[in-house]
C-alpha positions in Angstrom: 42.3 -12.1 -45.2 40.5 -10.0 -42.6 38.9 -11.5 -39.6 35.1 -12.0 -39.9 33.1 -9.2 -38.4 32.0 -9.6 -34.9 28.3 -9.9 -34.4 26.7 -6.8 -33.1 26.3 -6.7 -29.3 22.9 -6.7 -27.7 21.6 -3.3 -26.8 22.1 -2.5 -23.1 19.0 -2.8 -21.1 17.2 0.3 -20.0 16.8 1.0 -16.4 13.3 2.1 -17.3 12.6 -1.3 -18.4 13.1 -2.5 -14.8 11.1 0.4 -13.2 8.5 -1.8 -11.5 4.9 -1.1 -10.5 6.0 -1.8 -7.0 7.3 1.7 -6.8 3.7 2.9 -6.1 4.2 1.4 -2.8 6.3 4.4 -1.9 3.3 6.7 -2.7 1.1 4.6 -0.6 3.6 5.0 2.3 4.1 8.8 2.0 0.3 9.5 1.4 -0.3 7.3 4.4 2.2 9.4 6.5 0.3 12.6 5.3 -3.0 11.1 6.7 -1.3 9.8 9.9 0.1 13.3 10.5 -3.2 14.9 9.9 -4.9 12.5 12.3 -2.3 13.1 15.0 -2.3 16.8 14.5 -6.0 16.8 15.0 -5.9 14.4 18.0 -3.0 16.2 19.7 -4.2 19.7 19.0 -1.1 20.6 16.8 -0.8 22.9 13.8 -1.6 21.3 10.5 2.0 21.8 9.2 3.7 18.3 8.8 0.7 16.8 7.2 0.6 19.6 4.5 4.3 19.0 3.8 3.8 15.1 3.5 0.8 15.7 1.3 2.6 17.8 -1.2 5.7 15.5 -1.2 3.5 12.4 -1.9 1.7 14.3 -4.7 5.1 15.2 -6.3 6.4 11.6 -5.9 3.2 10.2 -7.3 3.5 12.4 -10.3 7.1 11.4 -11.0 6.5 7.8 -10.5 3.3 7.9 -12.7 5.2 9.7 -15.6 8.1 7.1 -15.4 5.8 4.2 -15.3 3.7 5.7 -18.3 6.9 6.0 -20.1 7.8 2.4 -19.5 4.3 1.3 -20.8 4.9 3.1 -24.0 8.5 2.1 -24.4 8.7 -1.4 -23.0 5.2 -2.9 -23.3 6.5 -6.5 -23.0 8.1 -5.6 -19.6 4.8 -4.2 -18.3 3.0 -7.5 -19.7 5.6 -9.5 -17.9 4.8 -7.7 -14.7 1.1 -8.4 -15.2 1.9 -12.1 -15.7 4.1 -12.3 -12.7 2.4 -14.1 -9.8 3.6 -11.6 -7.1 3.8 -8.3 -9.0 0.3 -8.7 -10.4 -1.1 -7.9 -6.8 0.9 -4.6 -6.9 -1.0 -3.1 -9.8 -3.9 -1.9 -7.5 -1.2 0.1 -5.6 -1.8 2.7 -8.5 -5.5 3.1 -7.7 -4.8 3.0 -3.9 -2.3 5.8 -4.3 -5.1 7.8 -6.2 -7.6 7.1 -3.3 -5.2 8.0 -0.5 -4.3 11.3 -2.2 -8.1 11.9 -2.8 -8.7 11.3 1.0 -5.8 13.6 1.9 -7.1 16.4 -0.5 -10.4 16.5 1.5 -10.2 19.9 3.4 -6.9 20.7 1.8 -7.5 20.9 -1.9 -11.2 20.1 -2.3 -11.3 20.7 -6.0 -8.9 17.6 -6.5 -10.6 15.3 -4.1 -13.6 14.1 -6.0 -11.9 13.8 -9.4 -9.1 11.8 -7.7 -11.5 9.7 -5.9 -13.7 8.9 -9.0 -10.5 8.0 -10.9 -9.1 5.8 -8.1 -12.5 4.1 -7.4 -13.1 3.4 -11.1 -9.6 2.0 -11.5 -9.8 0.0 -8.3 -13.0 -1.6 -9.5 -11.4 -2.5 -12.9 -8.1 -3.7 -11.3 -10.0 -5.9 -8.6 -11.9 -7.7 -11.3 -8.8 -8.0 -13.5 -6.5 -9.4 -10.8 -9.0 -11.8 -9.4 -9.7 -13.0 -12.9 -5.9 -13.5 -13.3 -5.9 -15.4 -10.1 -8.7 -17.9 -11.1 -7.9 -17.9 -14.9 -6.3 -20.6 -16.9 -2.9 -20.3 -15.5 -2.0 -22.1 -12.3 -0.4 -20.8 -9.2 1.9 -22.5 -6.7 1.8 -22.1 -2.9 5.1 -20.4 -3.1 3.5 -17.5 -5.3 1.2 -16.6 -2.4 2.2 -13.9 0.0 0.5 -11.0 2.0 1.0 -8.8 -1.0 -2.1 -10.5 -2.3 -4.0 -8.4 0.2 -3.3 -5.2 -1.7 -6.4 -5.5 -4.0 -8.6 -6.0 -0.9 -7.1 -3.2 0.9 -7.8 -0.8 -2.0 -11.5 -1.7 -1.9 -11.8 -0.9 1.8 -10.1 2.5 1.3 -12.8 3.6 -1.1 -15.4 4.4 1.5 -13.1 6.6 3.7 -13.6 9.5 1.4 -16.5 8.2 -0.5 -19.0 8.7 2.2 -17.9 12.2 2.7 -18.1 12.9 -1.0 -21.8 11.6 -1.0 -21.2 8.1 -2.7 -22.6 6.0 0.1 -24.1 3.2 -1.9 -21.0 2.8 -4.0 -18.9 2.9 -0.9 -20.9 -0.2 0.5 -20.1 -2.0 -2.7 -16.4 -1.6 -2.2 -16.6 -2.3 1.5 -18.4 -5.5 1.0 -15.9 -6.7 -1.6 -12.9 -5.7 0.3 -14.0 -7.4 3.7 -15.0 -10.6 1.9 -11.7 -10.9 0.1 -9.8 -10.1 3.2 -11.4 -13.1 5.0 -10.8 -15.4 2.0 -7.1 -14.2 1.5 -6.4 -14.2 5.4 -7.2 -17.9 5.2 -5.0 -18.7 2.3 -2.2 -16.6 3.4 -2.1 -18.2 6.9 -2.2 -21.7 5.3 0.8 -20.8 3.1 2.7 -19.2 6.1 2.2 -22.2 8.4 2.2 -25.2 6.3 4.6 -24.3 3.3 8.1 -23.0 3.0 8.9 -19.6 4.5 8.7 -16.4 2.4 11.7 -15.6 0.4 13.8 -12.7 1.7 12.5 -10.0 -0.8 8.9 -10.9 0.3 9.4 -11.0 4.2 8.6 -7.3 4.5 5.2 -8.0 3.1 4.2 -9.7 6.3 3.5 -6.1 7.6 0.6 -6.0 5.0 -1.3 -8.2 7.5 -2.0 -5.2 9.6 -3.6 -3.0 6.8 -6.9 -4.7 5.9 -8.4 -4.5 9.5 -6.8 -1.2 10.4 -8.2 0.5 7.0 -11.4 -1.5 7.5 -11.9 0.0 10.9 -11.5 3.6 9.7 -13.9 3.0 6.8 -16.5 1.2 8.9 -16.5 4.0 11.4 -16.9 6.6 8.6 -19.8 4.7 7.2 -21.6 4.0 10.5 -20.8 7.2 12.2 -19.7 5.5 15.4 -17.6 2.8 16.9 -19.8 -0.3 17.2 -18.9 -3.9 18.0 -17.7 -4.9 14.6 -15.4 -1.8 14.4 -13.9 -2.9 17.8 -13.2 -6.3 16.4 -11.5 -4.8 13.4 -9.3 -2.5 15.5 -8.3 -5.1 17.9 -7.4 -7.6 14.9 -5.2 -4.7 13.6 -3.5 -4.5 17.0 -2.9 -8.1 17.0 -1.3 -8.2 13.7 0.8 -5.2 14.7 2.1 -7.1 17.8 2.7 -10.2 15.5 4.8 -8.3 13.1 6.7 -6.4 15.7 8.0 -9.8 17.0 9.2 -10.6 13.4 10.7 -7.1 12.6 14.1 -7.5 14.2 14.6 -10.4 11.8 13.1 -8.6 8.8 15.2 -5.4 9.0 18.5 -7.4 8.9 17.6 -8.6 5.3 19.2 -6.9 2.3 17.2 -3.9 1.2 14.6 -4.3 -1.6 11.8 -2.1 -2.9 9.4 -4.4 -1.0 10.6 -2.9 2.2 8.1 -0.1 1.5 5.5 -2.5 2.5 6.4 -1.6 5.9 5.1 1.9 5.6 1.5 2.1 4.7 0.3 -0.6 7.3 1.9 1.4 10.2 0.2 4.5 8.8 -3.1 2.7 8.7 -3.0 1.4 12.3 -1.7 4.8 13.6 -4.7 6.6 11.9 -7.1 3.8 13.3 -5.8 4.6 16.9 -6.3 8.3 16.5 -9.8 7.7 15.0 -10.8 5.5 18.0 -9.3 8.0 20.3 -11.4 10.8 18.9 -14.7 8.7 18.5 -14.7 7.5 22.3 -12.5 10.2 23.9 -9.9 7.5 24.8 -6.6 8.9 26.1 -5.0 5.4 25.9 -5.6 5.2 22.2 -4.4 8.7 21.7 -1.1 7.6 23.4 -1.0 4.5 21.2 -1.6 6.6 18.1 1.3 9.0 19.1 3.7 6.1 19.8 2.8 4.4 16.5 3.3 7.8 14.8 6.7 8.0 16.1 7.5 4.5 14.9 6.1 5.4 11.6 8.3 8.5 11.2 11.4 6.3 11.9 10.3 3.7 9.5 9.8 6.3 6.6 13.1 8.1 7.3 15.0 4.8 7.2 13.1 3.7 4.0 13.9 7.1 2.2 17.6 6.8 3.2 18.0 3.2 2.2 16.2 3.8 -1.0 18.5 6.7 -1.9 21.6 4.7 -0.9 20.2 1.9 -3.2 19.6 4.3 -6.0 23.1 5.6 -5.6 24.7 2.2 -5.7 22.7 1.1 -8.8 20.8 -1.6 -6.9 17.3 -0.4 -7.9 15.8 -0.8 -11.5 18.0 -3.7 -12.4 17.3 -7.3 -13.6 16.1 -9.5 -10.7 
């Protein structure tokens, strides 16, 4: 009598199923690099070459990641729903709209025909995602202290990015709305995050790099505020110095963070350094400060090293099959 037929094996999981929304943090970093290059080239009187290269690379990477994530949304809807329900990954969904807003800002003066459509799409999506994410936070499900991390700043950062290009495009009133929402939620989340960091268990290894996100809200807020007010006033100075404080605070933590096993969350290192670099060059141009120009140049050099290392470690992880796998 023949043996009973073995039950069919479960289908192998697709790598696309594990293509997370956190991949958009790569676009944020590359688009931030393009903007930082541009600010540095203007401040230092250099030709606009590296910023153009970084811009087109970031556009290409955004298109690739967008197509792949759209494919995931069509083929693995349950996986996308699981990400939306994840207490940490939920905060990364606005990285999509932030990527659009950064590309819109970088398109100004370079590909002007793209700037306004990208900004309108990014601002609209940011408005929807901010409401959706905050609704998720205060909805029927409960969150634990361990779920909170600096990644929760991402929705707030997206709102303060909106005015940077919005004012130049003529959407001043709308820019004030996003600026107000972003600053209020930055203050609220800053209190919550510091409570979590001081009085509760340390962040798990994969989330340690998100500490660098502390730099982004005040740095981006400074640039947006100066764009809206047309000058560096007292509040702008407070924001810039807060960004410098968090940069120094993170610098102390970096030697420990970089020794951790690589994860996609390491891309959280990139955009905040780009933001404080841009802020330094904006300050240098606004008040004619050679010191801030030097600070911007030094931060730009650090940013270049960070991006180069992140690209190499990401490619190494892809070749080793350590990306897009079950966690």
